[in-house]
C-alpha positions as CSV (number, residue, x, y, z in Angstrom):
1,H,110.8,103.3,173.3
2,G,113.9,102.1,173.4
3,V,115.4,104.0,175.7
4,R,116.3,101.9,179.3
5,Q,114.5,104.1,182.0
6,L,116.2,102.1,185.1
7,T,113.3,103.2,187.6
8,T,111.6,106.1,185.3
9,G,109.4,104.0,183.2
10,W,106.3,105.2,184.6
11,F,106.6,108.0,182.3
12,D,106.4,106.0,178.9
13,G,102.7,104.6,178.6
14,P,99.4,105.8,177.8
15,A,98.2,109.1,178.7
16,Y,95.2,108.6,181.4
17,I,96.8,105.1,182.9
18,T,100.5,106.2,183.8
19,Q,100.4,109.6,184.3
20,C,98.1,112.6,183.1
21,P,98.2,114.6,179.8
22,M,100.3,118.0,179.3
23,Q,97.4,120.8,179.0
24,K,97.7,123.7,176.7
25,G,100.3,125.7,177.8
26,Q,101.3,123.7,180.5
27,T,105.4,122.3,181.0
28,F,107.2,119.0,182.1
29,V,110.6,118.5,182.7
30,Y,111.2,114.5,183.0
31,N,114.7,114.3,184.3
32,F,115.9,110.4,183.9
33,T,119.7,109.1,183.8
34,I,120.4,106.8,180.6
35,T,123.2,104.8,181.3
36,G,125.1,102.5,178.6
37,Q,123.9,103.5,175.9
38,R,124.2,106.0,173.0
39,G,123.0,107.2,169.7
40,T,120.4,109.0,168.2
41,L,116.5,107.5,169.1
42,F,113.5,109.6,168.4
43,Y,110.6,110.6,171.0
44,H,107.4,111.7,170.8
45,A,104.1,112.1,172.5
46,H,100.2,111.5,171.6
47,D,96.9,110.8,173.4
48,S,94.6,109.0,171.5
49,W,95.5,108.0,167.8
50,L,96.6,112.2,166.9
51,R,99.3,112.4,164.9
52,S,100.5,116.0,166.1
53,S,102.3,115.9,169.0
54,V,105.5,117.2,170.2
55,Y,108.5,115.2,169.3
56,G,111.9,114.5,168.2
57,P,115.6,113.4,168.3
58,L,117.1,112.1,171.4
59,I,120.6,112.1,170.9
60,I,123.0,110.4,173.0
61,L,126.2,111.2,172.7
62,P,129.8,109.4,174.5
63,Q,130.8,110.4,177.7
64,H,133.2,113.2,177.9
65,N,136.7,112.3,176.9
66,A,135.4,108.8,175.8
67,S,136.2,107.7,171.7
68,Y,133.6,107.8,169.2
69,P,132.9,104.4,167.9
70,F,133.7,106.4,164.3
71,P,136.0,109.1,163.5
72,K,133.8,111.8,165.8
73,P,131.9,114.5,162.9
74,H,133.2,117.8,162.5
75,K,129.5,119.4,163.0
76,E,125.9,117.2,163.1
77,V,122.7,118.6,161.7
78,P,119.1,116.8,163.5
79,I,117.1,116.0,160.6
80,I,113.4,114.8,160.9
81,I,111.1,114.1,158.3
């Protein structure tokens, strides 16, 4: 949610409709390109109304050698509550 997924949006949808959910012990790699966006977003997955699932920060940094829109921080630590 919130990431512009150019030509890869079919992975952003409900289980059993746009894709099969990951099963226990399996892995899933999702390669996509982000253009024209930066900031901190949140990814999550769920099946039905289950709240316990995979989730975390998706941190999109400026391109290498590009300036930050604010003073560059000395250190960054993602905190998820």
